[in-house]
C-alpha positions in Angstrom: 138.6 62.1 63.2 141.7 63.0 61.4 141.8 61.4 58.0 144.2 61.1 55.1 143.4 60.3 51.5 145.6 58.1 49.4 145.1 57.8 45.6 147.3 56.0 43.0 147.3 55.2 39.3 149.9 53.2 37.4 149.6 55.0 34.0 147.6 57.7 32.4 145.5 55.0 30.7 143.6 54.5 34.0 141.9 57.8 33.2 139.8 55.8 30.8 138.8 53.3 33.5 137.3 56.0 35.7 140.0 55.7 38.3 142.1 58.8 37.5 143.7 60.6 40.4 141.2 63.4 40.2 138.3 60.9 40.2 139.7 59.1 43.2 140.4 62.2 45.1 136.9 63.7 44.5 135.2 60.5 45.6 137.4 60.2 48.7 136.8 63.9 49.7 133.0 63.4 49.4 133.2 60.2 51.4 135.1 62.0 54.2 132.7 64.9 54.1 129.7 62.6 54.5 131.4 60.8 57.4 132.4 64.1 59.1 136.2 63.3 58.8 138.7 66.2 59.0 141.1 65.6 56.0 144.6 66.6 57.1 146.6 65.1 54.3 146.1 64.1 50.6 148.6 61.7 49.0 148.5 61.1 45.2 151.0 59.4 42.9 151.5 57.6 39.7 153.3 54.4 40.6 153.0 50.6 40.3 150.8 49.0 42.9 153.1 45.9 43.0 155.7 47.6 45.1 155.7 49.3 48.5 158.6 51.5 47.5 156.5 54.5 46.6 157.3 58.1 47.7 153.8 59.1 48.7 153.0 55.8 50.3 156.3 56.1 52.3 155.2 59.5 53.6 151.7 58.1 54.5 153.3 55.2 56.5 155.6 57.6 58.3 152.6 59.6 59.3 150.8 56.5 60.5 153.9 55.5 62.6 153.9 58.9 64.2 150.3 58.3 65.3 149.2 61.3 63.3 146.1 59.7 61.7 142.8 58.1 62.8 141.7 56.8 59.4 143.0 56.3 55.9 140.5 56.6 53.0 141.1 55.0 49.6 139.0 54.6 46.5 139.4 50.8 46.4 141.8 48.2 47.8 143.9 47.8 44.7 144.8 51.5 44.8 146.6 50.7 48.1 148.4 47.6 46.7 148.1 45.1 43.8 150.2 42.6 45.7 148.1 40.5 48.1 150.9 39.8 50.6 152.1 43.5 50.7 148.5 44.6 51.1 148.2 42.5 54.2 151.5 44.0 55.5 150.1 47.5 55.1 146.8 46.7 56.8 148.5 45.1 59.7 150.8 48.1 60.0 147.9 50.5 60.1 146.0 48.3 62.6 149.1 48.2 64.9 149.0 52.0 65.1 145.3 52.1 65.6 144.6 53.6 62.2 141.5 52.6 60.4 141.5 51.8 56.7 138.3 52.5 54.8 137.4 52.2 51.1 134.9 54.3 49.1 133.7 51.5 46.9 134.3 48.4 49.1 133.4 47.2 52.5 136.5 46.1 54.4 135.5 43.1 56.5 137.8 42.5 59.5 136.4 39.0 60.2 138.6 36.0 59.4 136.4 35.3 56.4 136.5 38.9 55.3 140.3 39.0 55.6 140.5 35.8 53.4 138.2 37.3 50.8 140.2 40.5 50.8 143.4 38.5 50.3 141.9 36.7 47.4 140.9 40.0 45.8 144.5 41.2 46.2 145.8 38.0 44.6 143.5 38.5 41.6 144.5 42.1 41.3 148.2 40.9 41.4 147.5 38.4 38.7 145.7 41.0 36.5 148.7 43.4 37.0 151.1 40.7 35.8 148.8 40.0 32.8 148.8 43.7 31.9 152.6 43.8 32.2 152.9 40.7 29.9 150.5 42.2 27.3 152.4 45.4 27.3 155.7 43.6 26.7 154.1 41.7 23.8 152.9 44.9 22.3 156.3 46.5 22.6 158.0 43.5 20.9 155.4 43.7 18.1 156.2 47.4 17.4 160.0 46.6 17.5 159.5 43.9 14.9 157.8 46.5 12.7 160.9 48.8 13.1 159.1 51.2 15.5 160.0 52.5 18.9 157.7 50.6 21.3 156.9 53.5 23.6 157.0 57.2 23.9 160.2 58.9 24.7 159.0 61.3 27.5 161.1 64.5 27.6 163.4 62.8 25.1 167.2 63.1 24.6 168.9 66.5 24.2 169.0 67.6 20.6 165.7 66.1 19.5 162.0 66.4 19.7 159.7 63.5 19.4 157.1 63.6 16.7 154.1 61.4 17.8 152.5 61.6 14.4 155.5 60.1 12.4 156.9 58.1 15.3 160.3 59.7 14.6 162.7 62.2 16.1 163.2 65.7 14.8 166.5 67.6 15.2 166.3 70.8 17.3 169.0 72.9 15.7 169.7 75.1 18.7 170.3 72.0 20.9 172.2 70.3 18.1 174.7 73.0 18.2 175.3 72.3 21.9 175.7 68.6 21.1 178.5 69.5 18.6 180.1 71.7 21.2 180.1 68.9 23.8 181.7 66.4 21.5 184.3 69.0 20.4 185.2 69.8 24.0 185.6 66.1 24.6 187.9 65.8 21.6 189.9 68.7 23.0 190.5 66.5 26.1 188.3 68.4 28.5 186.9 66.3 31.3 183.1 65.7 31.7 183.3 67.9 34.8 184.9 70.7 32.9 182.4 70.4 30.1 179.4 70.5 32.5 181.0 73.5 34.3 181.5 75.4 31.1 177.9 74.9 30.0 176.6 76.0 33.3 178.8 79.1 33.3 177.4 80.1 29.9 173.9 79.8 31.2 173.0 76.9 28.8 170.3 74.8 30.4 169.8 71.0 30.1 166.7 69.4 28.5 164.8 69.7 31.7 165.7 73.4 32.0 168.1 72.8 34.9 171.9 72.7 35.4 174.2 70.2 33.6 175.6 67.3 35.7 178.8 65.3 34.7 176.7 62.1 34.4 174.4 63.8 31.8 177.5 64.7 29.8 178.9 61.2 30.1 175.6 59.7 28.8 175.5 62.1 25.8 179.1 61.3 24.8 178.4 57.5 25.1 175.0 57.6 23.2 175.2 56.2 19.7 171.8 57.7 18.9 173.5 60.9 17.9 175.0 59.1 15.0 171.5 58.2 13.7 171.4 54.7 15.2 168.3 54.0 17.3 168.5 50.8 19.5 165.8 49.1 21.5 166.9 47.0 24.5 170.0 49.0 25.5 168.7 49.1 29.1 166.1 47.4 31.3 164.1 49.1 33.9 164.1 47.2 37.2 162.2 49.6 39.4 160.7 53.2 39.0 164.2 54.7 39.5 166.6 51.9 38.6 167.7 51.0 35.1 170.5 48.5 34.3 172.4 48.3 31.0 171.9 45.2 28.8 174.5 43.3 26.7 175.0 44.6 23.1 173.8 41.3 21.6 170.3 42.0 23.0 170.0 45.3 21.3 167.7 45.8 18.3 168.6 48.4 15.6 165.5 50.4 14.5 166.2 52.2 11.2 165.0 55.6 10.1 163.9 56.7 13.6 166.6 59.3 14.4 168.5 61.6 12.0 172.2 61.9 12.9 173.6 65.0 14.6 177.3 63.9 14.5 179.1 61.5 12.2 180.1 58.0 13.2 183.7 59.1 12.7 183.5 61.9 15.3 181.7 59.5 17.7 184.5 56.9 17.4 187.2 59.5 17.8 185.4 60.7 20.9 185.3 57.3 22.5 189.0 56.9 21.8 189.7 60.3 23.4 187.7 59.4 26.6 189.5 56.0 26.8 192.9 57.7 26.5 191.9 60.2 29.1 191.1 57.4 31.5 194.4 55.7 31.0 196.3 58.9 31.6 194.7 59.2 35.1 195.1 55.6 36.5 193.9 54.9 40.0 197.0 54.7 42.2 197.2 51.5 44.4 198.0 53.7 47.5 194.7 55.6 47.1 192.6 53.3 49.4 190.5 55.0 51.9 189.1 52.6 54.5 186.6 55.0 55.9 185.0 56.2 52.7 181.2 55.9 52.8 181.3 55.6 56.6 181.8 59.3 57.6 179.8 62.5 57.4 181.0 66.0 58.1 180.0 67.3 61.5 179.6 70.9 60.1 177.4 70.4 57.0 176.5 66.7 57.0 178.1 66.1 53.6 180.0 62.8 53.0 183.7 62.6 53.9 185.8 61.2 51.1 189.5 60.5 50.5 191.9 62.6 48.5 195.6 62.5 47.6 197.7 65.6 47.6 200.9 66.0 45.5 200.4 62.4 44.5 201.5 60.9 47.8 199.8 62.5 50.9 196.6 60.9 51.9 193.8 63.0 53.5 190.0 62.9 54.2 188.0 65.9 53.2 184.3 67.1 53.2 182.7 67.0 49.8 180.9 70.2 50.7 184.2 72.0 50.9 184.7 71.6 47.1 182.5 73.3 44.5 180.8 71.1 42.0 179.4 71.8 38.5 176.1 72.8 40.0 176.9 74.6 43.3 179.7 76.5 45.0 181.6 75.6 48.2 179.2 75.0 51.2 181.6 74.1 53.9 184.9 75.4 55.4 186.0 72.1 57.0 189.7 71.4 56.5 191.7 68.4 55.5 192.2 65.4 58.0 195.3 63.3 57.7 194.1 59.9 56.6 196.7 57.9 58.7 195.8 59.7 62.0 192.0 59.4 61.5 192.2 55.7 60.5 194.4 54.9 63.4 192.1 56.7 65.8 189.1 54.8 64.6 190.9 51.5 64.6 192.0 52.0 68.2 188.4 53.0 69.2 187.1 49.8 67.5 189.7 47.6 69.3 188.7 49.1 72.6 185.0 48.4 72.0 185.7 44.8 70.8 187.9 44.1 73.8 185.1 45.1 76.2 181.9 43.3 75.2 179.8 45.3 77.7 180.8 48.5 76.1 179.9 47.2 72.7 176.6 45.9 73.9 175.8 49.2 75.5 176.6 51.1 72.3 174.3 48.7 70.2 171.5 49.1 72.7 171.8 52.9 72.5 171.8 52.9 68.7 168.8 50.6 68.6 166.8 52.8 71.1 167.7 55.9 69.1 166.3 54.4 65.9 163.0 53.1 67.5 
């Protein structure tokens, strides 16, 4: 039988509980060996078990939908999901595609009573996860009240290195010089795109060792940490990849955490220069492009966006036909007159709407193509 192993942890702390990724993987491999299963895939990830939006889990589900598996082996049920309802959804999905789910440490009873017990276990796991989340938040707030950063800083921000011993940032002088350079270019009225392009041309790498992106430059120029001010609560994480900014009144200033790289005066002047730059390039009211976000280039698959030439002529163009800060031109598609394209699309829509059978046939074809 073709088997796939799925292992998950939420944090590195689970190493202490005997459920590290390596521990799970070894136990699952031994289980498959003893059962005589042929392991075709191994999925491991560090992600919350309260959500189904996990990269490796998504790949596993795609594999199941393609009928590419006979059995999925997990260490225990809460590794698959810590949410009882979502755990049921996954098990039903696997069963629908005739894929067995087996656990190394638990028997999965398919009877009504067994399903009820499994659901209760999932509920208790969900409650425990919420309790851990609440305790973690209390711990963070306690550290903030002591004037300390409540968590590690990961790779950290450009210009600094995090010192775990002291709980403070240390200036990296080589990177600090680049920070001075970035702020100076902004004061000289260079755009964030120009700044990113200049750094990339000079072979200067970002904190992660990759190329500079305009968004990274924007975040640096707007970060008051470089003036020596460390705030907690500037943003709130909603999901693994989504962070939203918080109102300034919810920020907490933590003293003596970060030494300044630039002065508050330079920072203030930079914000004024950025604001003036935005005002000097106002968005024109005639720059509306009805088809933006709805079109893709037939040559390279890049999005089609609107652009105005000479301040008055409206066109659509492929994004791939314009070089960015991190890549060159990848497409040779030309400009399309906006009025002609919008008129053509509008006439096509009117034709479809005036003939319900044509519209219905199109919807059926699209639905079948996605199934």
